N, C-alpha and C positions, 0 to 999 in steps of 0.2 A: 399712357400707361397701360402697361401689359395685365392682361389676367391675373397672374402670379403677384404682381404688384399691389393691385387691386384687391384680392384675396388677403394679403398679408396687411393692409390696412385697416381693413375689417376685424382681423383677428386681432390686431394689436388695441383694438376698442375693448377688449375683454378684459383688459388691465395687465399691468405689471407682470411678466414672466411669462405670458403665452405665446404663442408661434406655430408655424406649420412650415415642415419643409420637406423636400423630395427624398425619399429613401427607398432605392431600388425601383425606381418607377410608381411608388404608389406613396399617398401622402402619410405623413406622420406627425401627429398633433405633440407640442412640447409644452411642459409645465416646469417651470424652475421655481418653486415654494422654497424659499429661504436660501436660494441659490444652489440647491440639489436638483439637477435635472432628472424630470421623469418624462417616462414618452409612451405612445401607444398610438396602434393602427387606427386609421379611419376606415380600412376595408374597402377602399377605393383607388383605383388608377389615375396615376399623376397627367391630369387631361384636364383641358379647359371645359369640356362639357361636362364634368364631374366638379367642376368649383362650386356651385351652389348647394350641390349636397353635402359638400365636403363643409361647408360653413357651417349647416343647418348642423351637420351631425357634431362639429366642434364646439356649436352653442350649446349643445345638449350634454355634452362631455362636461363642458366648465359648470352647467348648472349641477351636474349630479357628484362633482368633486366639491363643489360649495356644501353640498349636503353629509360631507362626509366620505365616500366614495374614494378609492385611489383610482388614477386614471387609468389604470388597466381593467379596472373593474367597470367603469364607467363606458370606457371603450367596449367591452364585451356586453355590455346591457344596450347600449345603442346601435352595434350591427345588430345585434340580433340574438345573442345567445349562440350565435356561432364559435367554433373552437378557435383557440389562439392560432394566429398566422403563423406561416414557415420561418418570417422574420423576429417574431417575439422568440421562439424556441431555438433557433439557430443564432440567436442575439444572447442570449440567457446562456448559452451552451459556453461560447466564447468568453462571456465575463466571468461563468464559473470556473474555468479552468484559470484565467487570471488571479480569481479570488484565491483559488486552491495551490497554486504555484508562487504568488508572491506575497500571499498572508496568510490567516488561517494554521495549518499546518506544515507550510511550506514545503510541499513534496516535491520531488524533483520532476523533470519533463521526461525521463524514463518510467518512471511510478506513474504519470500519468496516461502515456502510453499503452503500457501493459496491462494497468490495473481499472482505468477511469474510461479512457477515451474509446473502447470497443463495445461496450454496454451503452453508454451514452449517445455514441453515434447511430447505434440501433433504436433507442428510445425516441429520438429526433425522427428518424427514418418513421416509423409508427405514427408519431404524433402530428407529422405533416402531410400522412397519406390521406387516401381516400376514406379508407374507414377506421379513422384513429379512433384508439380507445378513449373512454371519457372520464375514466378515474384512475387512481394510483395501482391497486390493485390489479387490475386487467393489463394496463401497462410492465408491472414489474413480472408479470406470469406470462407474458409475450417476452420476453427478454433474458429470461432465464430456462426457460423451458429445455434447452439443449445439453442442461448438465444436470448432471446427477444431482439427484434430491441428499442433500446432507453434504454435498461435497464443499470443499473449500473454496472453490470458483464458483459454486452458486452463492454461497454467501458473501463474497467479496462482491459478485456483481450487484445482487441486491442492498447491500449497505450501500455502496458507492451510487447506486441508482435512486436511494432515497435520500443518500446527501442531498444531490443535486435535486430533485423535486423540494425537499426543506428549503434550499436557498433561493427556489423560484417564488416561495410563498413569502418568506422572510426577508427578502433583499429585491425581488423586482414585482412585487405586488402582485402576484397571481393570485387566482381565488384560493381560498382557503380549502375547497374540496381537492386541491391538487396535495394537498398536507400528506406525507408517507404515514402508513399506518406504524404504531408502536410495535404492536406484536407482528415480526417477521417470520414466525416459525414456520407458518402456513404454506409461506412461499419457498422457504429456504428447504422443509422438510429435513427428513431425517435418514440416513445409510440404510439400506436393507440390513437386515439381522446377519445375513450370509457376506456382507463385505467388509473385508478386513482393512484397517486402516496402513496409510501408507507410511506411516511413520517408522524412522530408520533407529537403529539403537547403537548403545556403544560398544564399541570392541575392548577387551582386557587390554592390558601393556604387551601382554605375551603375543597376542593377536596381531597388535601393532606392529611389534617386532617381526612378525612372521611376514605381514604384507611389504614391510620395507626391505627387508632380505630379498624379497620376490621377485622386484623391481629389477628389469633387464640393465644389464650393465652398458648403459649407452648414454651418450650426452640428455636426450631425453626424460630416460629412466633417473638420470641423476637429479634432473630439475623437478619431475613429478615427488622422488623421495623428500627433497626438499621442502616441497609443498606440504606433504603429509606431517612431516616432522614440525612443521611452523605451526599449521593447525591444531596437531596434538597437544602441543607443549604449550600455546598460549590460548586455547579453546576459542579459534576463529570460525568465525564464518566462512564459507568457501569465496565470495567476493570479497572480503576483505584484505584478501593476500594482494589485493590492486591496491590497498590504503596504510601500508604500515610503511614505518619510517623510523630510523635511530635518532634519539635525541639525546642532550646531555644535561643532568640536574645540574641547576646553577650553583647551589650551595655544594654539593658533594663531589662535583665534577664527574658523576659515575653516568656513564651512558645506559639508556634505558630503552624499550621497544614502546612504540606509540602508534595508535589506530586511529586516523581523522576520518572514518566512515561515519556517516549519520545515516540511521534508516528512516525513510520517511515513509510516514503512514497515518491513515486517518487518525489513529490512536496519539501520535505525536511523532517526536523525533529522538532518537538515541544519541547520546555525547559521545564524542569522540572520548578515548580513555586511553591511560598507562596499561601495557599489558604487563601481568603477571604469570610469569613461566612455573610450569608444574612437570617436572623431569617426567620421563616416559621409564619405569622401571630402573631409575637410578641413572640412566644414560646422559652422558655429557656431549652434548651435539655441537656444544659452541655456538650456537645460533646467533646470539646477539652480536658476538668477536665477528663471525663471519659475515652477516649482513652488515654492519660497521665496517667492514674492510671490503666490502665488493665482491665477496669471495663466493656467494651465492646467487645462482642464476634462477630464477622461477621460470615456469614455462609459459607461453602464450597464454593469456587470460581471456581473448575476446572470443567472443562466439554468440552464435543468436541464441543458444539456450543460457546462457551465463556460464559462470564459473564453475557452477555445481555440477552443470551437464559436461562441460569442458572435460572436468575431471572424471565424473563417471565413464565418458566416451573412451578415455584412455584407460582407466581400471578395468573394466569390462572384458579387455582382452589377454588380460595376464591370468596367468593360470592359478599363482597364490590367491587373487581377488576370487576367482572362483571358486577355489576350495574354503574361503572363508564363507562365501554365499551359501555352500550347501550345509556347513557348520553351523552356521547362525539359523539355517532354514530348520533344522531338525531340532532346535531349541523354540523354534517359533518365532524368529526375531530376522531384521532383515539389515543389511549392511547398506550405505550410501555416502555421499560424501558430507553429510553432517556428523556421520559416526565419532569422527575424528574428533569433533566438537564436544559431542555429548560423552566422549571417553574423558575429557577434561573436567567435566561435571563430577562425574563418578570419582575420578581421581581426587579431586579436589576435598569431596566430603569423606572418601577414606582417610584423609590426612587431618580429619577434623575441623576443617575451614568452614565456618558458618554460612549459612544459606547466603545470607544478605551479601556477604564480603563474596561468594563465588558468582553470584549474580551480578556484581557490579564488575568484576572483572571479565566476565564475558559479556557486558553491555546492554543489559536487558533489565527490566523491573523486578525485584524481587516476586512479584505476584507471578509473571509470565514464567520465572525460574521456578517456581512450587509446582504450576499447572503444566508445562511443557518438557522440564529437563529432567533426566534420571537422578537420581540421589545416590542410587547402588543398585548392585547386582543381588541376584539370589544368594550367589555366594557370600558376598560382602554383607548381607543381611545377617544371614546365619552367624558368621562370623563376630558381627556385633553383637548378637544374641548369647553365643556362647561366651564373649568376652564380659558382658555385663553378668550372666550367672556367675563367672568366675569369681570377679569383684564381691558379689554378693556372698560367695561362701567364704571368701578371704575374710570379710567383715564377720562373718558368724563364727567364725575360729576363735 
């Protein structure tokens, strides 16, 4: 009988569900209470010379588990309070990814790579290093210090790292000392008072037409004109240009434009939706008919920075765009690839469409709409008050 077989026989004496196995040249103890597998390291290399110590540690872990500790808590206690091993953190990261993509909020592989993977790989590298942080606060600070305080990137990295730590405690039975802090403001911080937000602003219908008229009379220019028109008329995110299709209503037989894009994030998933048009300055560009008959060619929407960056890269070379940039800068505003979507929001409210309906048409919640999207410009606000005053005067007459 080999030493492995002899050790296996001894471990089976613990009772049903206990076993040892080799994992990356190290001992791993397995427990399957109720058919659910739990595992923990023994802190020993897989070798015959360590078999006696492996049995003793396994026996101590079994006794602690019987007293109510999780197998990982027992392992840490038996090993001597050492930090969790590389296998633990790396394995937890792999399982967390599976949880996020296949369950939970069902994020996309692209969202994982862009929003989660960079900060979590950095965190694991710190955790398995020689001077590993021993608490969540120190770990978070190490992983976000390169980003500006109060920035969206810093906030996103903090929140995603906290999701991972919460998962490790709740699903992997890590020590509760690794549970992330409820108050994350001290980590995220605030933007300096002299730093302006990078939010973009809406264009008026006249400015939209000016930009469209200023596009080059070339095949590339025509493709980007079509992209601007569709984003402005239907209130699309730039990336949604890749996810539109013409469908037919089964009852009325009327065509309509559908967006099958689903924005996956920690807060949830946006639903595919029927798109509602709002004409720019009464212009009839026949977008639906042209899309239905394949008479619109859109630009290549691929690129490292996404559709929004591809659009800006093209627009910034155009004289009309530069002129609008200067014009908006004088009124303290910015133009960007989301300006066409913001213009849709303003246009909807100018037509007295309620906020909930505009939010639904744009594919986000009412809360998001009220917090992040423009209802009006200063001019339309003045006009609304002038209109209200006129009605009041008429009623008094």
